C-alpha positions as CSV (number, residue, x, y, z in Angstrom):
1,M,52.4,-45.5,31.8
2,T,56.0,-45.5,30.9
3,E,57.5,-41.8,29.9
4,S,60.4,-41.7,27.7
5,Y,63.1,-39.2,27.3
6,E,66.2,-38.9,25.5
7,V,68.2,-38.8,28.5
8,I,67.5,-39.1,32.4
9,V,70.0,-37.7,34.8
10,V,69.8,-39.3,38.2
11,G,71.3,-37.1,41.0
12,G,70.6,-33.2,41.1
13,G,74.2,-32.2,42.1
14,A,76.9,-29.9,40.3
15,A,77.2,-33.0,37.9
16,G,73.9,-33.6,37.2
17,L,72.4,-30.3,36.6
18,S,75.6,-29.2,34.3
19,A,75.0,-32.4,32.4
20,A,71.0,-31.7,32.1
21,L,71.7,-27.8,31.3
22,V,74.1,-28.7,28.4
23,L,71.6,-31.4,27.2
24,G,68.4,-28.6,27.3
25,R,70.6,-26.5,25.4
26,A,71.1,-29.0,22.9
27,R,67.4,-29.3,22.9
28,R,67.4,-32.6,24.3
29,R,64.2,-34.2,26.1
30,T,66.0,-34.6,29.8
31,L,64.5,-35.7,32.9
32,V,66.3,-34.9,36.2
33,V,65.7,-37.0,39.3
34,D,66.9,-35.6,42.2
35,A,66.4,-37.5,45.9
36,G,67.6,-33.9,47.3
37,E,70.4,-35.3,49.3
38,P,73.3,-33.3,48.4
39,R,76.8,-34.2,50.1
40,N,77.6,-30.6,50.7
41,A,74.6,-30.1,52.7
42,P,75.8,-29.5,56.1
43,S,78.3,-26.8,54.8
44,A,77.3,-23.1,54.8
45,H,79.3,-22.2,52.1
46,M,81.0,-23.8,49.2
47,Q,84.5,-22.5,48.2
48,G,87.0,-22.5,45.2
49,F,84.4,-22.2,42.3
50,L,85.6,-19.2,40.3
51,S,82.5,-16.6,40.6
52,R,80.7,-19.0,43.0
53,D,82.9,-18.6,45.9
54,G,81.6,-18.3,49.5
55,M,77.8,-19.2,47.9
56,A,75.8,-21.2,49.9
57,P,75.2,-24.7,48.4
58,A,71.4,-24.6,48.6
59,E,71.5,-21.4,46.8
60,F,73.8,-22.9,44.1
61,L,71.5,-25.9,43.6
62,A,68.4,-23.3,43.4
63,V,70.2,-21.6,40.8
64,G,70.9,-24.4,38.8
65,R,67.4,-26.0,38.7
66,E,66.3,-22.4,37.8
67,E,68.6,-22.3,34.6
68,I,67.8,-26.1,33.4
69,A,64.2,-25.1,33.7
70,R,64.4,-22.2,31.0
71,Y,65.3,-24.9,28.6
72,G,62.5,-27.4,29.2
73,V,64.5,-29.9,31.2
74,E,62.4,-31.4,33.5
75,L,63.1,-32.2,37.4
76,V,61.5,-34.3,39.6
77,R,62.0,-35.0,43.5
78,D,62.2,-38.5,43.6
79,R,64.5,-41.3,43.9
80,A,65.6,-43.9,41.2
81,V,65.7,-47.4,43.5
82,D,66.0,-49.5,39.9
83,A,67.0,-49.4,36.4
84,R,67.6,-52.1,33.7
85,R,68.3,-52.4,30.2
86,A,65.2,-52.8,27.9
87,Q,65.3,-50.5,24.7
88,G,67.8,-48.2,26.5
89,F,67.4,-47.9,29.9
90,L,64.4,-48.2,32.1
91,V,64.5,-46.4,35.6
92,T,62.0,-47.1,38.3
93,L,61.3,-44.5,40.9
94,A,60.2,-44.7,44.5
95,S,57.2,-42.9,43.7
96,G,56.4,-46.2,41.3
97,R,56.6,-44.4,38.2
98,T,58.7,-45.8,35.4
99,V,60.9,-43.7,32.8
100,R,62.4,-44.8,29.7
101,A,66.0,-42.9,28.1
102,R,68.3,-44.0,25.5
103,H,70.8,-42.6,27.5
104,L,71.4,-42.7,31.7
105,V,74.0,-40.4,33.5
106,V,74.2,-41.4,37.2
107,A,75.5,-38.8,39.2
108,T,74.4,-39.7,42.5
109,G,77.5,-39.0,44.4
110,L,79.1,-40.4,47.5
111,R,78.0,-40.9,51.1
112,D,80.4,-39.8,54.0
113,E,80.6,-42.0,56.6
114,L,81.8,-40.4,60.1
115,P,83.8,-41.5,62.9
116,D,81.6,-42.9,65.8
117,V,82.5,-40.0,68.3
118,P,80.1,-37.9,70.1
119,G,80.0,-34.3,68.5
120,V,81.4,-34.9,65.2
121,A,78.5,-35.8,63.1
122,E,76.8,-32.8,64.8
123,R,79.6,-30.5,64.1
124,F,80.4,-31.6,60.4
125,G,80.6,-28.8,58.2
126,R,80.7,-26.0,61.0
127,D,84.3,-26.6,63.0
128,V,84.5,-30.1,62.2
129,L,85.8,-30.2,58.8
130,H,87.0,-32.7,55.9
131,C,88.8,-30.6,53.1
132,P,91.5,-27.8,53.8
133,Y,90.7,-26.4,50.4
134,C,87.1,-26.2,51.0
135,H,87.2,-24.5,54.1
136,G,90.9,-23.8,55.3
137,W,91.4,-20.2,54.6
138,E,87.8,-19.6,57.0
139,V,89.5,-21.1,59.9
140,R,93.1,-20.3,59.2
141,D,95.5,-19.6,62.3
142,Q,93.5,-21.1,64.5
143,A,94.2,-23.9,66.5
144,F,93.7,-27.4,64.4
145,G,93.3,-31.1,65.7
146,V,93.0,-33.9,63.3
147,L,90.7,-37.1,64.3
148,A,93.1,-40.1,62.8
149,T,90.8,-42.5,61.3
150,S,93.8,-44.2,59.4
151,P,97.5,-44.4,59.0
152,L,96.7,-42.2,56.0
153,S,95.3,-39.1,58.1
154,V,99.1,-38.2,58.3
155,H,98.7,-36.7,55.0
156,Q,95.9,-34.7,55.9
157,A,97.8,-33.6,59.1
158,L,100.7,-32.5,56.9
159,M,98.0,-30.9,54.5
160,V,96.3,-28.4,57.0
161,T,99.9,-26.8,58.3
162,Q,99.6,-24.6,55.3
163,W,96.5,-23.0,57.1
164,S,97.6,-22.8,60.7
165,K,100.9,-23.5,62.4
166,D,99.2,-25.1,65.8
167,V,98.2,-28.6,64.6
168,T,97.4,-31.7,66.8
169,L,97.4,-35.2,65.6
170,F,94.9,-37.4,67.7
171,L,95.5,-40.9,66.7
172,H,92.6,-42.3,68.3
173,T,92.1,-45.9,67.3
174,V,95.8,-45.7,65.2
175,A,98.8,-46.7,67.1
176,E,101.6,-44.8,67.1
177,S,103.5,-48.0,65.5
178,E,101.3,-48.0,62.5
179,L,102.8,-44.5,61.6
180,A,105.7,-44.9,59.2
181,A,109.1,-43.9,60.3
182,E,109.3,-41.1,57.4
183,D,105.9,-40.1,58.2
184,L,107.0,-39.4,61.7
185,R,109.8,-37.5,60.7
186,R,107.7,-35.3,58.5
187,L,105.2,-34.3,61.5
188,G,108.1,-33.6,63.6
189,T,109.6,-31.4,60.8
190,A,106.0,-29.5,60.2
191,G,105.6,-29.2,64.0
192,V,102.5,-31.2,64.5
193,R,102.0,-32.7,68.0
194,V,101.0,-36.6,67.9
195,V,98.7,-37.4,70.8
196,P,97.9,-41.3,71.2
197,G,95.0,-42.3,73.2
198,E,91.3,-42.7,71.8
199,V,88.7,-39.7,71.4
200,A,86.1,-40.2,73.9
201,G,84.2,-36.6,72.3
202,L,84.5,-33.1,71.4
203,V,84.0,-30.1,73.9
204,V,81.8,-27.4,72.8
205,E,81.0,-24.0,74.6
206,D,78.3,-21.8,73.6
207,D,77.9,-23.6,70.3
208,R,81.6,-23.5,69.4
209,L,84.0,-26.2,69.3
210,A,86.3,-25.4,72.1
211,G,88.6,-29.0,72.6
212,V,88.7,-32.6,71.9
213,R,88.4,-35.0,74.8
214,L,90.3,-38.2,75.3
215,A,89.0,-41.3,76.9
216,D,91.4,-40.5,80.1
217,G,89.6,-37.3,80.5
218,T,92.6,-35.2,79.1
219,V,91.1,-32.0,77.1
220,H,92.9,-30.4,74.7
221,A,92.0,-27.0,73.4
222,R,90.8,-26.9,69.8
223,E,89.0,-24.6,67.6
224,A,88.2,-26.8,64.4
225,V,88.9,-30.4,64.0
226,F,89.5,-32.2,60.5
227,V,88.6,-35.5,60.2
228,A,88.7,-37.9,56.6
229,P,85.3,-39.4,56.3
230,R,85.0,-43.2,54.8
231,A,83.9,-42.4,51.3
232,V,80.7,-44.9,50.3
233,P,80.2,-44.3,46.7
234,Q,76.4,-44.5,45.7
235,T,76.8,-47.0,42.6
236,D,74.0,-49.6,43.2
237,L,72.5,-48.6,39.9
238,L,75.7,-48.7,38.0
239,E,76.4,-52.0,39.2
240,R,72.6,-53.4,39.0
241,L,73.3,-52.0,34.9
242,G,76.5,-54.0,34.4
243,A,79.1,-51.6,34.6
244,E,82.5,-52.4,35.5
245,L,84.0,-51.1,38.6
246,R,87.5,-50.6,39.6
247,D,88.8,-50.6,43.4
248,T,90.8,-47.7,44.7
249,P,91.9,-46.7,48.1
250,F,88.6,-44.9,48.8
251,G,86.0,-47.4,47.3
252,A,84.8,-49.2,44.1
253,Y,84.2,-46.5,41.2
254,P,83.3,-47.3,37.6
255,V,85.9,-47.7,34.6
256,I,84.9,-44.7,32.6
257,D,86.2,-43.5,29.7
258,E,87.7,-39.6,29.5
259,R,84.2,-38.4,28.6
260,G,82.5,-40.6,31.5
261,Q,81.1,-43.2,29.7
262,T,81.1,-46.7,31.4
263,T,81.8,-50.0,29.9
264,V,78.1,-50.0,29.4
265,P,77.0,-48.1,26.1
266,G,74.9,-45.1,26.8
267,L,75.3,-45.2,30.7
268,W,77.4,-42.5,32.3
269,A,78.7,-41.5,35.3
270,A,79.8,-37.9,36.6
271,G,80.7,-36.2,39.8
272,N,81.5,-38.1,42.9
273,A,79.8,-41.2,41.2
274,S,82.4,-41.3,39.1
275,G,85.7,-40.6,41.7
276,F,86.4,-39.5,45.2
277,A,88.3,-36.3,44.4
278,E,85.5,-34.5,42.4
279,Q,85.1,-30.9,43.9
280,V,82.1,-29.0,42.9
281,I,83.7,-27.2,40.2
282,N,85.2,-30.7,39.2
283,A,81.9,-32.3,39.6
284,A,80.2,-29.6,37.2
285,S,82.8,-30.0,34.6
286,R,82.5,-33.6,34.5
287,G,78.6,-33.3,33.9
288,Y,79.3,-30.4,31.0
289,R,81.3,-32.8,29.3
290,A,79.1,-35.9,29.7
291,G,76.2,-34.0,28.4
292,A,78.0,-32.7,25.3
293,A,79.3,-36.2,24.7
294,I,76.1,-37.7,24.7
295,N,74.0,-34.9,22.4
296,G,76.9,-36.0,20.0
297,E,76.1,-39.6,20.4
298,L,72.2,-39.4,20.0
299,L,72.8,-37.0,16.7
300,F,75.3,-39.2,15.4
301,A,73.1,-42.6,16.0
302,D,70.2,-41.0,14.4
303,L,72.1,-39.7,11.5
304,D,73.2,-43.1,10.7
305,A,70.0,-44.9,11.2
306,E,68.4,-42.5,8.8
307,A,71.4,-43.1,6.3
308,G,71.3,-47.0,6.9
309,V,75.0,-46.8,8.0
């Protein structure tokens, strides 16, 4: 038996919970489908969210779930595996349950693909980091390494010099000849050392990062390593439903208006499902905006239907 809601939100992170909170407060029958795989789960804390700076991501989500429950929003731990347009949107969950809604919010985020270097995945979110705005203050003035994944890693190496003047860029699989002359000048001006050669792994002592080991056996003492994972947008549901995507240097993301609605009426994207650079506070804002817009869409659609407009 298919259960009907006014809105289904797929994704229980900051964007999805924020949208659900607005919709619940607007007295909309809302379901959140949460697979329980937040992108920031490896991190012990999140930063830069006013009034929540330093809060553990798990605690943040727990508080959010409690808040939406106060307004009658239902949350189910499940995964949306399929969706199609049928009198709104029909969503199939991994458990076999099917649910229907007039509007659908996709807030499934993205997945980080890390370089296949021993130690990187195990230390990610601890002393292997990706965002200086998220973690730079906590490791300030330490010896930084930046593990290059493309010539764009020069930008990351230059950015982190705001938090430490001891920065080494490990080119890894990037050839020095691939770097632009102006980037090399900037690196030199910023005092960033450039080390060619493939990285073989990380050196860990007493459960702390101690260095970066090259394939030739050379070890460079480092206390924190920054890396840019390959972002993989989780936009399967959007594609299945026919939403138009746009190519970016960080993957294909949906074309949305300023409120978050895709090119498919009633289909919305929020958080990292809508763009690469959405931090937690931005994702929550995107969810809030989508929730408010959806309530307005529902309200006026019902009024127009009653009035025969």
